[in-house]
C-alpha positions in Angstrom: -12.1 -16.8 24.9 -8.3 -17.4 25.1 -7.8 -14.2 27.1 -10.4 -15.3 29.6 -8.7 -18.7 29.9 -5.4 -17.0 30.5 -6.9 -14.9 33.3 -8.4 -18.0 35.0 -5.0 -19.8 34.7 -3.3 -16.7 36.1 -5.5 -16.5 39.1 -4.9 -20.2 39.9 -1.2 -19.8 39.5 -1.2 -16.7 41.7 -2.7 -18.8 44.5 -0.2 -21.6 44.0 3.0 -19.7 43.3 4.7 -16.7 45.0 5.7 -14.0 42.5 9.1 -12.5 43.0 9.6 -8.8 43.2 10.2 -7.8 39.6 10.5 -4.6 37.6 9.1 -4.0 34.1 10.4 -1.2 31.8 8.8 -0.4 28.5 11.0 1.5 26.0 8.8 3.3 23.5 9.4 4.0 19.9 9.6 7.6 18.9 5.9 7.8 19.0 5.9 7.6 22.8 3.0 7.5 25.2 0.0 9.7 24.5 -0.6 8.4 21.0 -4.0 7.0 22.1 -3.0 4.0 19.9 -0.1 1.6 19.7 2.1 2.7 22.6 -0.8 3.5 24.9 -2.3 0.1 24.2 0.9 -1.8 24.9 1.4 0.1 28.2 -2.2 -0.6 29.2 -1.5 -4.4 29.2 1.8 -3.9 31.1 0.0 -1.8 33.8 -2.8 -4.4 34.1 -0.4 -7.3 34.6 2.0 -5.4 36.8 -0.7 -4.1 39.1 -2.3 -7.6 39.3 1.1 -9.1 40.3 2.4 -6.2 42.3 5.3 -5.5 40.0 7.2 -2.2 39.6 6.7 -0.6 36.2 8.3 2.3 34.3 8.2 3.9 30.8 11.3 5.2 29.0 10.4 7.3 26.0 12.7 7.4 23.0 12.9 10.8 21.3 14.8 9.6 18.2 16.0 6.3 16.8 19.5 6.8 18.2 18.0 6.5 21.7 16.9 2.9 21.2 20.2 1.1 22.1 21.1 3.2 25.1 17.5 3.2 26.4 17.2 -0.6 26.1 20.7 -1.1 27.6 20.0 1.1 30.6 16.6 -0.5 31.1 18.2 -3.9 31.1 20.5 -2.9 33.9 17.7 -2.2 36.3 14.7 -4.2 35.1 13.8 -7.9 34.9 11.6 -7.4 31.9 12.2 -5.0 29.1 9.8 -4.2 26.3 10.9 -2.8 23.0 7.8 -1.4 21.3 7.7 -1.0 17.5 9.0 -2.5 14.3 11.8 0.1 14.0 13.3 -1.1 17.3 14.1 -4.6 16.0 17.8 -4.1 15.3 18.4 -2.4 18.6 16.6 -5.1 20.6 18.4 -7.9 18.9 21.8 -6.2 19.5 21.1 -5.4 23.2 19.3 -8.6 24.4 22.3 -11.0 24.1 24.3 -8.7 26.3 21.9 -9.2 29.2 21.0 -12.9 29.2 19.4 -12.7 32.6 16.9 -10.1 31.5 13.8 -10.9 29.5 13.1 -8.9 26.4 9.7 -8.6 24.7 9.3 -7.1 21.3 6.0 -5.9 20.0 5.7 -5.8 16.2 9.2 -7.1 15.9 9.9 -9.8 13.4 11.9 -12.9 14.4 15.5 -13.6 13.4 17.4 -16.8 13.0 18.8 -18.1 16.2 16.5 -16.1 18.4 18.1 -15.3 21.8 16.7 -17.5 24.6 15.6 -14.4 26.5 13.6 -12.8 23.7 9.9 -13.2 22.9 8.2 -11.2 20.1 4.6 -10.6 19.2 3.3 -10.0 15.7 -0.3 -9.5 14.5 -2.4 -10.4 11.5 -3.4 -6.7 11.2 -4.9 -7.5 7.8 -7.7 -9.6 9.3 -9.2 -6.9 11.4 -8.6 -4.3 8.6 -10.5 -6.7 6.3 -13.6 -6.4 8.4 -13.2 -2.6 8.6 -12.8 -2.4 4.8 -16.1 -4.3 4.4 -17.9 -1.9 6.7 -16.4 1.1 5.0 -17.4 -0.2 1.6 -21.0 -0.7 2.8 -21.2 2.8 4.3 -19.6 5.0 1.7 -22.0 7.3 -0.1 -19.6 8.8 -2.5 -18.0 5.4 -3.5 -14.6 6.9 -2.7 -12.7 6.1 0.5 -9.3 7.0 1.9 -6.3 5.5 3.7 -3.7 7.4 5.7 -0.7 5.5 6.7 2.2 6.6 8.8 5.5 5.1 7.6 4.9 2.2 5.2 6.5 -0.4 7.4 5.1 -4.0 7.3 2.5 -3.6 10.1 1.1 -0.5 8.5 1.0 -2.1 5.1 -0.8 -5.2 6.4 -3.6 -2.9 7.6 -3.8 -1.5 4.0 -3.8 -4.9 2.4 -6.7 -6.1 4.6 -8.6 -2.9 4.1 -8.4 -3.1 0.3 -9.3 -6.8 0.4 -12.4 -6.2 2.5 -13.5 -3.5 0.1 -13.1 -5.8 -2.8 -15.2 -8.5 -1.2 -18.0 -6.1 -0.5 -17.8 -4.8 -4.1 -18.1 -8.4 -5.4 -20.9 -9.4 -3.2 -23.0 -6.3 -3.5 -22.2 -5.1 -7.0 -20.6 -1.8 -5.9 -17.5 -0.1 -7.4 -15.4 1.9 -5.0 -12.2 4.0 -5.5 -9.6 4.4 -2.8 -7.2 7.2 -2.2 -4.0 6.6 -0.2 -1.2 8.6 1.3 1.5 8.5 4.0 2.5 11.0 6.6 6.0 9.5 6.8 5.7 10.1 10.5 3.8 8.6 13.5 3.9 11.6 15.8 2.3 14.6 14.1 -1.5 14.9 14.2 -1.4 17.9 11.9 0.1 15.8 9.1 -2.7 13.3 9.5 -5.3 15.9 9.6 -4.0 17.7 6.5 -3.8 14.4 4.5 -7.3 13.4 5.6 -8.8 16.8 4.7 -7.1 16.5 1.3 -8.7 13.1 0.7 -12.1 14.4 1.9 -11.7 17.3 -0.6 -11.1 14.8 -3.4 -14.3 13.0 -2.7 -13.6 10.4 0.0 -16.2 10.4 2.8 -14.5 7.8 5.0 -10.8 7.7 5.8 -9.1 4.8 7.6 -5.8 5.6 9.3 -2.9 3.4 10.4 -0.6 6.2 11.5 -0.1 6.3 15.2 -0.6 9.8 16.7 -1.0 11.3 13.2 -4.3 9.5 13.2 -5.6 11.7 16.0 -5.6 14.4 13.3 -7.5 12.2 10.9 -10.2 11.8 13.5 -10.2 15.5 14.2 -10.6 16.1 10.4 -13.7 13.8 10.3 -15.2 15.5 13.3 -14.6 18.9 11.8 -16.2 17.9 8.5 -19.3 16.7 10.4 -22.2 14.7 9.2 -21.6 12.5 6.2 -17.9 12.0 7.0 -16.2 9.4 9.0 -12.7 8.4 10.2 -11.7 4.8 11.1 -9.5 4.2 14.1 -6.6 1.8 14.6 -4.9 -0.4 17.1 -7.2 0.3 20.0 -10.9 1.2 20.0 -10.8 4.9 19.1 -14.5 5.2 18.5 -14.8 7.3 21.7 -12.5 10.0 20.3 -15.2 11.5 18.1 -18.4 9.7 18.9 -20.5 9.2 15.8 -17.7 10.4 13.5 -15.4 7.4 14.0 -17.2 4.7 12.1 -15.3 1.8 13.6 -11.7 0.8 14.6 -9.4 -2.0 13.4 -8.4 -3.3 16.8 -5.0 -4.9 17.4 -4.7 -6.3 20.9 -1.2 -5.1 21.8 -2.6 -4.8 25.3 -3.3 -8.6 25.4 0.2 -9.4 24.0 2.0 -7.3 26.7 -0.3 -8.6 29.4 0.4 -12.2 28.3 4.1 -11.6 28.2 4.4 -10.1 31.7 2.3 -12.9 33.2 4.2 -15.7 31.5 7.5 -14.3 32.8 6.3 -13.7 36.3 4.7 -17.1 36.5 7.5 -19.1 35.0 5.9 -20.1 31.7 7.9 -17.9 29.4 8.9 -19.3 26.0 11.2 -17.5 23.6 10.3 -17.1 20.0 7.5 -15.3 18.1 3.8 -15.5 18.6 1.5 -14.3 15.8 -2.0 -13.3 16.9 -5.0 -13.1 14.6 -8.8 -13.1 14.7 -8.8 -16.8 15.8 -6.6 -15.9 18.8 -8.7 -12.8 19.6 -5.6 -10.8 18.8 -7.2 -8.6 16.2 -10.7 -7.6 15.3 -13.1 -4.7 14.9 -14.6 -2.4 17.5 -18.2 -3.0 18.7 -19.2 0.3 17.0 -20.8 1.6 20.2 -21.7 5.0 18.6 -22.4 3.9 15.0 -23.9 0.4 15.1 -27.4 1.8 14.6 -26.2 3.7 11.5 -24.4 0.6 10.1 -27.5 -1.5 10.7 -28.1 -5.2 11.6 -27.7 -6.5 8.1 -24.1 -5.3 7.7 -23.2 -6.2 11.3 -24.5 -9.7 10.7 -22.4 -10.0 7.5 -19.3 -8.8 9.4 -19.8 -11.5 12.1 -20.3 -14.1 9.3 -17.0 -13.1 7.6 -15.2 -13.1 11.0 -16.2 -16.8 11.4 -15.1 -17.5 7.8 -11.7 -16.1 8.6 -11.5 -18.2 11.8 -12.4 -21.3 9.8 -9.8 -20.6 7.2 -12.4 -20.2 4.4 -11.3 -16.6 3.8 -7.5 -16.0 3.8 -6.8 -12.3 3.9 -3.7 -11.2 2.0 -0.7 -10.0 4.0 1.6 -8.9 1.2 1.2 -6.7 -1.9 1.8 -9.7 -4.1 -1.0 -11.7 -2.4 -3.3 -8.6 -2.6 -2.6 -8.3 -6.3 -3.5 -12.0 -6.7 -6.4 -11.9 -4.3 -9.6 -13.5 -5.7 -12.8 -13.0 -3.8 -13.7 -16.4 -2.4 -17.1 -18.0 -3.3 -19.1 -16.8 -0.3 -22.8 -17.1 0.3 -24.0 -14.6 2.8 -26.5 -15.7 5.4 
């Protein structure tokens, strides 16, 4: 709903206000474009807003972490809006932004700092909320009662996916009297699909039949592993709706609307409504969620889909608070819920 409202407001403002010629440059993390996940999703929102407004756009890909500062600095010399994409770019973005006070900087997955520069806006997500719904579906669908998790590097956004995933599994266990074990591992990388595939195959070999990944391009290998294993095995996608990547073998995806965040940021700057600071998007803001399960909803069935919708509303209402730290996960108590 909020995204639709933003679109309507944008259309009205476009009629009322001329938009200056501007340029947007997105500086990627080392993952780069082509991950079919985080970076691609962010770029999608930039393209949508830039094309709508007639802005020039460009991508600068970082090959290693030492590229962050020079890439951001060079981008700021020629662009009006510079995106720094990824948690690991935080230090570089906060070092470069004050040197270019007339350039707007937008950080995706970048935590705020004290005394935020006036030209910086960052976006964070309640990844745990979408992953909670995924965990619930996974718990309902596992036949072996063992599931897996493949993370990239255990940075906070990745870990929030895991916390929510585990919490969703726990709730299903409590409500349906099922006991489920979880395997977990990390590729320590976001770029190598082979690492994701090898780890997923190892978890499948240990007895898991569904593996959720939060590992960037490594997750492409997780999906490939599920497709290779075939019937009875599933992967779960992340960040964008990855169900299409192996129809029927990707059970669902934990969707994180990085495209919405980047779209909103460009529109706000171009239309003069920019506000510095940090915005945190969750289910209530339509910033995270679960894919519509285009290829698997018939397998999941209407009963579980109905329970997922019910839980989504419970999160929106604040009746279910999904843990976002390990400490909160350890202390998590399944709330008193009566399913419809």
